[in-house]
N, C-alpha and C positions, 0 to 999 in steps of 0.2 A: 898897802900902796894902792891908790885909786888910779885905774888905767886911764880914766878920762882926763886926769891932770898931768899925765906924763907927756913929755915932749916927744917929737918924732925921733930925735936922736936917742933918747933913753929907751924908747920902745924897740928901736932897731938894734941897740946894743943888747937888749935882753933877748931878742929873737936870735941874734948871732951867738949869744952864749948858750941858748937852748939847743941850737942846731949843733954847736960843738959838742955839747953833752950827749945829744942823741947819737952823734957820729963817733963818740968815744974819744974825741981829740981834746976835750976840755977836762978840767978837774971838777968832778961832781961836787966835792966838798966846798969848792970856791963859790958855787952858785948859791948855796944856802937857801935862805927863804926867798930870794929873788927868783930862783928857778921855778918854784911852786907858784909864785905870783904870775910869772909868764904863762904857765899852764892855765891858770885861772883866767888870765886876760884873753888867751886864745879861745878857751872853752866858752866863756861867757859871750864873746863876740861872734861865735859860730852860730849858724842857722840850723845846725843839726845836733844830734846827740853826740857827746864827746866824753870818753872815759879813758882811765888808765887802770889796767888790771895787772896785779903782780901777786904771785903765790896763790893764784886762784881766788883772789879777793879784789874787790874794787878798792883803788887807792884814791881815785878822784872821779867825780861825775858832775856833769853840768846840769843846768835847770831843764833842758829839753828832755833828758832821760827821766828825770823826776816826774815831769809832766805826763809822759805817755805811760809810765809804769804805775803812777800813783803812790809810790813809796817815798818816804823822806830820805834825805841823804844819810842820816844816821842809821836808818834801817838797812839801807842798801850796802853801806860799808861793812856791816856785820854779816851779811848774807852771802851764800855761795852763788855766784853769778849764774850757774847752770840751772838753779832752781826757778829762775825767771822763764826759762824756755819751756815750751809745751813738751811733755815727755816724749811724744812720738817724733819730735823734731830734733831732739838733743843730739843723737848720734850723727845725723846728717850735718847739723850745724858745726859740730866739733870737727868733722872731717873737712868741711869747706874752710874753716878758720885755719887749720893746720896747713892745708894746701896753699892758702894765701900767705901765711907766714913763711913758708918755704919758697915763695915766689913761683909756685906751680899753678896759681890761679890769680887772675888779675881783675875779673869782673865782680861786682858785688853779689852777695848771696842773700837770700831771704829765708826768714824763719818766723815762727809764731811764738809770742810770749803770753803769759797769763798775768794780767794786772792785779793790783791789790784787791779791787772789787770784783774779780773773777771774770772780767771780760778778756776776750782773746783778740790780740792785735798782731798785724803783720809788720815786721821790721826788716829793713834793708841795711846791710852792714858791710863795712870793709875794716880790715885790721892790718897793722904792721908792727914789726918788732922794734922796740926801742930800749934804751937804758934809762932807768929812773932811779935816782939816788944810788947809782953805782951798780944796780942789779938789772937783769933783763926783765923787761915788762912788755905789755901789749897795749898799744894805742889803738883805740877803736872809734870809728865814726859810724853813727847809726841814724836811721830816719824812720819815722812812723809812716808807713805806706798803706795803712789799712783802708783809707778812703780810696786811694788809687786801685788797690786790689778789689775792693767792692765794686767800684765803677767798671773795672775790667770784667769782673764776674757778671755784673748785670748786663754789660754789653755783649758778652759771649752768650748769655742766656737769651738776650733779645735777638741776636743774630741766629742762634739755634732755633728760636721760635719762628723767626721770619722764614728760615730755611724750611722748617717743618710745615709751615702754613703753605709755602709755595709748592712743596712736594706733595701736599695733601690735595691741592687743586687739580682736578681731573683735566683741565685745559692746559695747553702749553702756554707758558709765560715767558716772554722775552723782554728784557730791558734794553732800550736803544739810546745811543748817543751819536748824533750825526749819522744815523742810519747804520750804525755798527752795533753789534750785539755785545753787551757788557755783563749780562747775567741771564741765566735761563734755569728752569726747574727740570725735574726728571721727566715730566710729561712730554717734553720735546721728543723723547725717544719713542713714546707710544704714538704720538700724532704724526711726526715727520720721519722717524727712523734714525735720527741723529742723536748721538750722545751729546750731552750739553758741553762737554770739553771740546768737542769738535766745532762748536758754534761760537764760543767766546772769542771775541776780537774779529770775527768775520763780518762781511757785509750781509745785510738782511736779504740781499739779492738771492741768497742760497735757497730760500724757501719759496721763491716765486718762479713762474714758468719762464720768464725772460726779463731782460733789462727794462724794456718799455713798461711792462706791467708793474715791475718793482717801483719805478719812478712815478707811475701813475697813482698807485695806492699811497706812496710816500707823500706826494703832493696833496692828496686828499686828506690824509691824516694831519699833516702839519698845518694846512690852511684851516681845517675845521677846529683843531685844538688851539689855534690862536684866538678863536672866538668863544670856545666853550671848554669845559673841563674834561668831558668825555665824548667819545664818538664811537658809534657802532655801525658795522656794515658786513656784507658778505662778499667774498672774493675767492677766485681760484688760486690754489697753492700747489706746490710740487713737493713730493716726498723724496727721500734719499734714493729710493729705488726707481725713481722716475714716474711713480704713480701720481696721477692728478687727483686732487680732492677739493671740495668746497668747504671753506672755513667761515664760521661766524667769528668776526674779529671785533674786540672791544679795546679801544685805545684810550689812555689817560695820560695827560701830561704830569711830569714830576715837578711839583712846585706850583706857585700861583701864576707864574708867567712862563712862557715857552722860550725863554732867552737863550738857554744852552741846548735847545732841541733834545731834551731828555724826556723820553716817553716810555711807558710800559704797555705792552700789548698782550692780550690773551687770544689764543687760537683754539677754537672748538671745531672738530671735524663733524660737519653736518651732511656729508655726502649721502649716507644711507637715509638720513632724515629727508633730504631733498628728493631722493628717489622715491621714498614712500609717499611724500606729498604729491609728487607727479603721478604716481600710480593711482593714488586715491582720487586725485582730480580727474584723471582719465576714467576711472571707475564711475565717479559721479556723473561725468559727462555722458558716459555710455548709458547710465540709468536714466538720465534726463532725456537722452535721445529715444530710449525705449519708452519713456513716459510719454513723449510727444507722439510717438507712433501709436501707442496704446489709446491715448486720448483721441487721436485722430480716427483710429478704427472704431472706437466706441461711439464718437459722434456720428460717423458715417452709418454705423449699425443702428444707432438711435433714429437717425433720419430715415433710414430704409424701413425700420419697423414702424415708426410713426406714420410714414407714407402708406405702408401696407395696411396698417390698422385703419387708417382714415379711408383709403380707397376701397379696400375690400370689405372689412367689417362694417364700416360706416355705410357703404352703399347697401350691403345686405340688410342692415338694420333699417335703413330708410325704406327699402323695398317691402320689408316685413311691415313696417308701420303703414305704408300705403295699402298693403293687402288687408291689414286689420281694419283700416278705415272703410275699405270697400265692403269687407265682410260685415261690418257693423251696419252699413247702409242697406244690406240685403236681408238682415234678420227681421222677422216679424216684430212689430212693436209690442205685441202681447207677451213675447218671450223675454221677460225682464231679466231673469237670472243669466241667460246666455249673453244678453247685451251688456250687463254689468261685468261679466267675465271678460268680455271683449275689451271694454274700456280699461279694465285692470291691466290686461295684457298690453294694451297700447301705452298706458302710463309707464309700465315696466320698460317697454322698448324705448320710450323717450328718456327715462332715467339712464338706461344703458347707453344711449346715444350721447347724453351729457358726460357720462363716465369715459366713454371712448374719447370724446373731445378733450377732457382734462388729461387723460393719459397721453394722448398725442402731443398736447402742449408741453407736458412735463418732459417727454422724451425729446421733443424738438419744437420749440415755439415757431409756428409758421411765419409769424410776423417778423421774426429775426431774419429769416431769409427773404421775406417779401417786402418789408417796410424798413428793415435795418435796426441797428442797435438802439437808437433813441426811443423809437416806438416800443421795442421790446422791454426796455427799462421801465417806461411808464406803465405798460401793461402789467409787468411783474410787481411793480409797487402797489398798483391798485388791487391786484389779486391777493397780495400779501396782506394788505389792510383788511380786505374782506374776510380772509380766512382767520387771521390772528387777532383782529380787533385793535391792533396797534396802528395809530395814524401814521401814514407814510406819505410825505410830501416830496415830490420829484421836481427838480429844477434842471432842465436840460438846455445846455447852451453849447451846441456843436456848430462847427463851420459848415461850409457847403459840401465839403468832401464827405463821402460815405466810407466809413471804416470797413476794410476788407473782411470777408466772411470769417476767416480763421481767428483774427484778432477779436472781432466782435463776439464770437463764441467764447473766447477766453474771458473777456471782461463780463459777459453775461453770466457765466458760470461762477465767477468770483463773487458777483453781486448776489446770486442765489445763495451761495454758501454763507455770505455775510448776513442775509436776512434770516437764514436758518439759525445761526448762532444767536442773533437778537431774540428770536422767538423762544429758544431754549434756555438761554442763560441770563439775559440782561435785565428782565423784569421791567422793561421800558414801557412807556405809554405812547411814545411817539418817536419817529425818526425822520431825518432829512436826507435826501439823496441828491447829489450834484454830479452831473456828467458834463465835463468841459473838454474842449479840443482846440488846439492851435496847430501851427505849422510844425511844431517840435514834439509835442506829446499829447496824449489823451489822459485825462485824470478823472477818476471816479472816487468820490468821497461819500461815506455813509456815516452819519452821526446820530447816536441815540441818547436818550436821557435816563438810561438805566443805572445799574449799580457799579458800572465800570469793570475793569479787568486788571489783574495783578501781573507784574512782570513774570512771576513764576508761571502763570497760565500762558503768557505769550511765548515763553521759552520752553514750555513743557513738551518733551519729545513725543508724548502721546496725544498732543493736540493736532490730530490728523487733518482737521478741517483748515486750521491755519497753515499747516505745512503744505497742504494741497494748493491753497491760495498762493503761497509764496512760490511754489514750483511753477504754477501756471504763469505767474507774472515773470519769473526768471527766464522762462523759455523765450520771452520777447525782450529780454534785457531790462525788464521793469522792476520796480521795488514796491513793497507794501509797508506802510508805516501804521503801526497800531499803538494807540496811547489813550490815557484817560483825559477827559475834558472836564472843565469846571462849569458849574458846581458839581455835576455828576454826569456819568455817561461814558461812552467809548467812541472813538473816532477811528475809522479804518480808511486809509487813503491809498489808492492804487494809482501809480504813475508809470506809464509805459511810453517810452520814446517812439516816435513815428519816423521810421526810416523810409528810404526810397522804396516804392512798391507796396507800402502798407496802407495806402489810401486808394480808393477807387473814385473816379470822377463820374 
């Protein structure tokens, strides 16, 4: 009988007869073949596996069971149904089936089977007791849930992986929805002293010092994340024990848009790091202040020594030269050896006077004090050209103001160090010097045509000349830029702002 050609009344009559048979109210013999046809109709129209088992053998199976086991109907009707079940699941499966048949269990149970080709699949099943052909039988409905179990397993693994990743992160991680915490990792205990269970569902206000600051940082986060995917800042927070800490906070929105105001924020305690930075900065400032003092003392000492050499030694040598000239005039013309010796002594005194002049100029150029920075720069450029053979062209364009003595000394010493580096390392044949000044800043730039300089040399912690130049400029709030120029050579540019009191009229 073809179920598709049966009328609704015929199908209803068959269902009624089957129900009477299952309830024991009908006469099984009277159903004959039509009862089995009804089983087939119901089984083939079902969307799950459908079977009847009697005397520990299948009496009927539908196509769904054949599909997920891989066996033919003929094979399955001959086999013991227990052999389909994975050996380690057989006892538990039998126990669950018995409990359901006794109406001690009502929810479906799951077990694993081994298919014909050796694959393992998960099956979800329900059973009920019926009468079939006058004898007690089991009616089973089963479903292949392997894909669902695999998906569930993968989801559990993914959740476990996500949880492991979160707990492996040393920063505290909080997930927020409308400024309420919906997940947290174990590091919140280390950073804030809270167990994550204590924070879930609570307002983020708990980790800030007060309501105003919580609203402030919330507004900053949400307004920033409207425009960009992530945002980072530093902000004070509060621990469970009332201790205040500074946190580096990185926030990221969940999803492409911030429609539901879901974000995740990491918190890193940088309190000790900030204290170390502050102590380091204080130490650096102390060293710079000491450097200022030492440079000032050195310049004063150099000035004093230069003046003493010039005044005392220079005067003595000049007097000695005058005495030698007088002595030479008194010597008899016939005494040539003594006159030559006198001239030799006079030449030596002249040479010594020149040396004294050079030493005093190196210690403290008198023109720096007498004529100012522009004249000292021009003189130093000419002297460098004379001593090194490197052509040095100076272009001085200063305003009417005269730079105060201390700043002029700083710029002049930086210029001297730059020329020393050119002479030692650049292999240049010429250099250009430009000194300019306006109301805001003074600028000194020295450019040579040598072999250039590498970034490693610029950043080398043992480049004490460059470090000294930077420190001198830093004392005045200035900056030094060192770079290569095309086609070859190096540019050193010093820019120092001119504040109130740094000019003399």
